[in-house]
C-alpha positions as MATLAB code, in Angstrom:
seq = 'MASRRQNCWEYKNCGREPNGSNIEELGICHAAIDNTFNGLNSGEKGGRICWAVAGTFCDGEVQGTYAEKQVSCMNCDFFSLVKAEEGTANFDLLKPGQVYRSRR';
ca = [
     124.858   92.589  144.178;
     127.143   95.132  145.997;
     127.424   98.620  144.905;
     130.468   99.850  143.200;
     132.735  101.490  145.716;
     134.681  104.908  144.896;
     138.430  104.740  144.309;
     140.669  107.328  145.878;
     140.634  109.803  143.238;
     136.867  109.725  142.954;
     136.455  110.333  146.853;
     139.323  112.891  147.251;
     138.398  114.495  143.676;
     142.147  114.939  143.157;
     142.014  114.932  139.260;
     145.184  112.955  139.021;
     143.535  109.627  137.359;
     144.033  109.339  133.799;
     142.413  112.179  131.784;
     141.915  113.972  135.160;
     141.734  117.755  135.509;
     144.947  118.094  137.356;
     147.431  115.832  135.644;
     148.993  118.630  133.511;
     149.986  120.309  136.795;
     150.520  117.472  139.151;
     150.928  114.288  137.047;
     148.976  111.064  137.016;
     148.964  109.242  140.466;
     150.688  105.925  140.618;
     147.458  104.396  142.744;
     145.368  105.192  139.471;
     147.749  103.514  136.898;
     149.445  100.575  138.941;
     147.695   97.209  137.802;
     149.485   95.100  140.478;
     146.812   96.411  143.032;
     143.803   95.961  140.709;
     140.899   94.491  142.534;
     142.236   94.898  146.305;
     139.651   96.176  148.668;
     137.248   96.134  145.754;
     139.064   98.885  143.801;
     140.450   99.608  140.366;
     144.212   99.503  140.162;
     145.449  101.052  143.580;
     142.380  103.398  144.162;
     141.448  101.501  147.239;
     144.660  100.645  148.709;
     146.371  104.034  147.752;
     148.229  103.813  151.469;
     150.334  101.050  150.019;
     151.168  102.715  146.579;
     154.633  104.482  146.738;
     154.482  108.094  145.393;
     150.708  109.115  146.033;
     149.843  112.589  146.400;
     147.659  113.672  149.363;
     147.319  117.128  151.194;
     149.469  118.814  148.509;
     152.681  116.627  148.891;
     154.035  113.491  147.502;
     153.763  110.921  150.265;
     156.456  108.290  149.537;
     156.763  104.874  150.586;
     154.124  103.109  152.891;
     156.641  103.236  155.686;
     157.067  106.937  155.330;
     153.423  107.763  155.204;
     151.517  105.011  157.214;
     150.786  107.281  160.224;
     149.122  110.058  157.866;
     147.234  107.522  155.803;
     146.083  105.566  158.825;
     144.332  108.840  159.878;
     142.931  109.598  156.644;
     139.145  109.408  156.266;
     139.297  107.284  152.939;
     141.340  104.834  154.625;
     138.737  104.527  157.498;
     135.908  104.344  154.927;
     137.724  101.709  152.987;
     138.337   99.441  156.214;
     134.690  100.031  157.272;
     133.268   99.052  153.883;
     135.431   95.894  153.367;
     135.152   94.661  157.051;
     137.966   93.207  159.236;
     137.813   89.818  157.078;
     138.338   91.130  153.679;
     140.434   94.460  154.379;
     143.753   94.361  152.697;
     146.454   96.630  154.334;
     149.048   95.719  151.771;
     149.110   93.835  148.527;
     149.969   90.020  148.603;
     153.955   89.751  148.747;
     154.371   93.398  149.988;
     156.409   93.745  153.024;
     156.484   96.566  155.620;
     159.917   97.643  156.428;
     160.436  100.585  158.973;
     162.865  103.188  158.284;
     164.612  102.891  161.745;
];
């Protein structure tokens, strides 16, 4: 049996998950509560596909939509970890039905 994999809030220790240490100041992260992403990349809610969740909070700033944050997310150490752990055949870049639209 595969070991349990960390979600972004555990890896980044941001404290924005339900009952987290920073929710009073920063609010609850959308990745930690959005059930539509549950199970993707072996994660809980959007915890292992946070780059595809609008409104996540990284490096002290709200990140916006996937199109707005794709470059910073693809350079993130957690993104790289999830991609390596899941492998090419199992890695989900977006949730099923989610469409990338450039802001050009």
